[in-house]
N, C-alpha and C positions, 0 to 999 in steps of 0.2 A: 735541671734546673732551670728554670725561666724566666727573667723577670721583665714584663712589659710597662707600659707609661701611656698613660690616657690625660692629654690636657683640656682640664674643665674650663681653666682660664689661663688667661696670661699668669695668675699667681696661684694658681689651684689646680693639682694633679692627682691622677688616683692611680696607685703604682700598685700592679698584683704580681705578686710571686707563686711560682708553681715549680712542685718539687715531687718525684714518685719514690716509691717506697726503696726503691736502689738507689736513690739519691741519701736517702736517711738511713740507709741499712747500715753504713759504717759506726754511726751513732746508737743505734741500736745497740748492734753488735758490743759495742764497748758499756753501753750503760748495762744491759745485762749479767754481764763478767762483773762489774763493778758489786750490782748489789748482788751478783750467786757470793761476795766473799761480806756483805754483811748480815743477808737473810741466816735466820734460824726457821728450821720446821722439824717439830718431835723425829725420831728416827734418822737423823739424817746429822750427819760430822758438819761444826760450822766451815761454811766454804764450800759444801760437797751435794748441796741441793741442787737436784737436775734441772738443766734449764731448760727444759721441758715442763717441768712443774712449775720454775720459777715463772715461766710465759704466760701459762695457763691461769697462773692463780693472781698474777699482776704485770700482764705482760701491756694491757691498755694503759693504766696508770703508765707504768715506767716510758710506752713510746708517747704518750701525750705531754710530759715532761718532756722530752727529746724535743717531740717536735716544738715547743714552745721556745727552747735556747736555740733551738734551731734558727724557729724565723727571727728571734731578736739578734744573732751574729749575721744574718743577710742582713736586717734591718744597718745594723750599725759596720759591718763593712766593704756592702755593697751600694746601699742607699743611701746613705749620711755621706759617706766623700764625692758619690757621685751628683748626687739632688741638692745638697746640702737643706734638708726642711728648715723653715721657721715657723714659732708658733708647737703646740705641742699636736703631734701626728697621731692621727686616728686610726685604730685599726675598724674599718666599717666590715668587714666580713672575713671567716675566716672556716675554713671548710676539709674534713681525712675522709674520704670516703673514698670505698674499693682501690685502696693505697695511693691515692691521688693527694695532694695536699695544695687547694689553693687561697692564697691570702692578701685581702684587698686594704690598701695603706688611702688614706688624704692626707695629703702633705702639702704643704704650704712653701712659696717660693718667693724670694726677695723679688721684690718690684724694680723694675730697669725706667729709671727716669733720671733727668737733669735739675740741676735746683734751678730755681729761676734768677732774674736780676734783681737781687736784693734791695737795691738801691731802688727801686719801685715798688718795694714793699711799702705802704703806708700804716702807721699805727699812731693811735692819737695816745698823749700820755698827759698827767694830772701833774702841774706843777704848781706847788703852792709853798708860800710863805707862811708862816703863822705872825701874824700883827701881836701890837701889847692889849688890842680892844679881844680877841678868841682870850688870849691871855687871862683878863680879869674874868672872862666866864667860864673860864676852865676853877679856877680858885675858888671863882662864889660856887659853883656845882660840887669843889672838893669841899668845901665849908657847909653847902648842905648836907650832903653823905655824911657827914659826921655830926650833924644837927638830931634835933632831937624835938618830935611832937607834943605842942605844949595844950594843953587844954585852954578852949578861946570860946567865953560867953555871951560874948555883943553875935551883931548880925553875921552870915555866910557871907563870904565873900569869894571871889575868884581864886585866891590861894589857899583856902583852908582843904582839910581835908576831913570828910562828912562820914561818921558812922550810921547804917540803916536800917533796919528793917524792911525790906522790899515785897511789898504783898501786889499778887496777880489779881488784877480784874477781869470779869466778864463784859463783855458790850454795853452792858445797862451799869456798870461801873460796880457791880458788886463784889466783894473779894472770893475767889475760887478757894476752897475748902485744897487743904493741902500745899498750899503753891503759894510758901513764903519760904524766903531767904533772910535768914536771919544775920546780922551783925553783918553785914556789908561795907566792906571801906571803900570811900569812893575820891579821889586825887582829882579834885577840880583843876586843877592845874594842866592837867595831861587833856591832850588831845581828843581822846577816845571819849572823854567823859565831857562834850561838848554838852548835850542833850542836857544832862544831869545839871550843868553846871547853868543852863539857862534857865530851870525850874528851880534852882539850890538855892540861889545867892539873893540875898536880903530877908531869907529865913532866919531863923534859930532853932536852937533846942529843944523838942517837943512840939516842933509842929508836923502836921502829915498834909503832905505835898501831893497830890495827884499830878499824873505826866500820862504822855502819848508816846510811844515812838515809832515811827514807819507811819504808812501809809495804803490804805485802800484795807484789804483783805490780810496783808502785812503790817499792821497795827498791832504792839503790844501796848498794854494800858498796866499801869502800878499806882499804888498807892504808898508811899514811903515815910516813915517811921523815923522822923528823925531822932538822933537817940545821943549823937556826940558830934562837937564838933571841936578841931582842933588847929592850931597853925604851926608852921614850922621853924623853929627856931636853932639858928647856924649856928653853928661851931663859931668859936672866935679867933683869930688870925693872930693867934702869939710867938715868940719864938720858941716855946715848949712845940706848940703845934705844926708850927715848920718844919722839926727838925723829924720828930714822929713820923711827918707826912712824905719824906724825902729819905726815909734811912740815913738820917747824917747829916746828908750830902748840903743841906743849907742849915744855915746857921740864923738868918733872919729874914726880913720880906724881901728884901730885894735881890737876894740868894734864890729867896724859894718863886719868884715869879722867874728867872732865869734859867732855874732849874724845871719847871713847869713848859717853858718855852722850849728848851731842850727838847724832852720826852716829846711834847707834840708834833715838834719837826718831827723828832725821829719816826713816830706813828705815819706823821704823813709820808714821809718819803719812803719806808717802806709800803704803804700803802701803795703805792706810784709803784715802787718796783713790780712788788706782786701783779699788779691791774696790768700793767706791762706785758708781764710774762704770759699770761692767758691770751691778752687783745692778740701777741707777736705770735703764739704760737695759731694762733683762731687766723690769722691774716695770711699764715706760711700753708696750714693746712687749704686754705683754701683754694690759694696760689697754685696749687700743685697737684694735678689731677691725674691720679694714677690709683691702681684696683690695690687691696690689701688681701694678704691672705683668708678665707674663708676661719681654715681651724684659726688663726688668733686672733681673728674678732672675737668669735668663740669663746675661747678662753679666757680674754678679756671680761666678756660680758658673764664668766662662770664668775671670774675673780671678782666682780661687781656685789653677785650671789653672797659670796666666801664671807666679804666685809658687813653685809647687813646681818649675816647670820652672829659673826663677833659683837656687833652693835649689840644684836639682840639676845645677846647670853649664850650664844652656840644653836639657836631651834631660832626660823622665819615664823615671822608672825601669821597667829590662824587664819586658815582659808586666804592666803598671801600666791598669787597665782605668778610663778617663778617667771614662765613662757611669757608672760605680757610683759613683765618687769624685764626681761632680758632686752626685748624685742622694742619698749621705750627706749632702753638705753643704745640702741644700736648706734644709733649716729655719734654718739659719747664713747662708743667704743672703736669706733671708726677713725671719728678724730684722735686718738690717742696713740693708737697703730699709727696712724700719717707720720704723726709726731716722732714717734721711735723713729723712721725709716728714716725722714728730716735732719732728724737731729745726728743721727752718724753721719749724713752725708755732709752737713755742717761742721763736726768736729773733724774731717776731712779735707776740706776746703778750706778750714781754721787750721792750718795743720802746725801752725808755730805756739800753739795751746799747750802747754806744759805744766803738772805738776809739780809743786816745789814743796821740802818739809814744811815751808812756812806757811803754804796755804793749807794744809794738814793742821798746823798748829794751831791757827785763827780756827778754823771751821773748829775742831774737837773744843774752842775756849768758848764757841758760840754755845756748842750743843751742853757740854757741861754745865753752864750759867743756863739754861734753857731747863736742863732738868736737874737743876740743883744735886749736881752729881762732881766731886772734885774731878780735875783733868786728870791727874795719874791715873787716878781709877776710870776713867773712860780711855785712855790710850791702852791700859791692861787690857780691859775685854774686848778692844778693835784688833789689838795685837793677839788675843786668842783666838778669835773667831776672824778666819782671814778671807771668807764668803761679805761679810759684813766690811770689814777693809775696803774689799773690789769696790762693793755699792756705797761705800765713801767716796772713793776716787772717783766714782762714776756722777756721784751729785754735783764734787768739785770741778768737774771737767764740763758738764750741763749748764752750771750756775756764770764758766767761764765764755761759754758758746751763748749766752744772754748775755754776757756783756760784750762783747764782740758786735750783738745782733745791736745792741743799744748806740754802737756806734755807723753803722752801717744801714741799717733801712732808713726809711723818711721818718720822720718822728715829727709830730701836728703838734707842740704844748700848747693846752687847753687848761684855764683855771681852774680850780674847784668847784666852781658856780656850770660851768660850763662844759665839765666832761661831765658831770652830774645829769645835766639835762640831755646832753646828748644819748647818752648811755638810756636814759631813761625812755627816748624817744624810740629809741633802737629797738627795749624790751618791749614800749607797745607796739612797734609793726611784726614783731614775728607773733 
């Protein structure tokens, strides 16, 4: 038996195993003896079927089974300890001809790199303290969500919701047969309804309004038949409303304002943390230049396809180009793979990270609240699933890595508006 290795890149290797029938004969002989005891054929007592007959009838299948077992053994006993493959190893070729076996694997190797100076890594972070004006606006939105649309008999205003039949017109202004959308509801408060708002404000139920949207060849012409006009009647801010919409945590208006402010602050703080995680991962992957194994990239790309299948009920959409999709997701797959290696290095660097029982309890409390499951039931689930428990510990370790990074990297604190503006400019530049 011979094992040879070809370096494709610094992290990609091609491993070839070669063996002869002489190498495999002991396994073949042992397998034939094993099956001889099991195979029953007419005219022979159990266990006494001639080996020659067994080899003639079942030799090819038995030998192929042993060849596959042999390949697996060599991989696990010789290749894994020596080369420590990363990602899903791919068998790219296998042949068994003229009593000679040749198998080729494509394997990945862990990249060799050093962490950059973390203090020189700059990351923007949104910092926002919710003020009383925002709280009042949120309460107004809450009252509106709990309100009802009421019939309005006067002129249409910018605050109205209008129900119309929309008839498409040709260039001469005549209705196009079959082009009529009935009972279309237009909330004129929304930005998307700006064109309709401009044409409908001041009109009343029963009016017919002609309008155009677009320019030149892209112009669409409509005739709107106003059928109904409504105004929003907001809910009343009462103690009963406050209790219901705070799950009993607030009992009066002032407590409700504090409740809303606390919830809004939690939202912005969580959003800031989530965005920081995304941005610090991007900054760190861009700050480290190293190759990732091709097999690992392909493994991640395939996981994206599997996720799409799950989201689509088990099947990909019709005419879905899987290869094109994977190619489009190539950069994201590379970034994800690079982060795995960087995260591993960070955990080695932050060697004081320790997972305590209270960390697990806190994590499970959050997860149980998020899924609406009792904490004891959540603990029982993880106790019965060791793999999931290890995933839990990995998640906690990664959370602690981000906590460390928050203290180490250079953070540019930006207001909510400045952060959004800069993010929009970055997206436009891409």
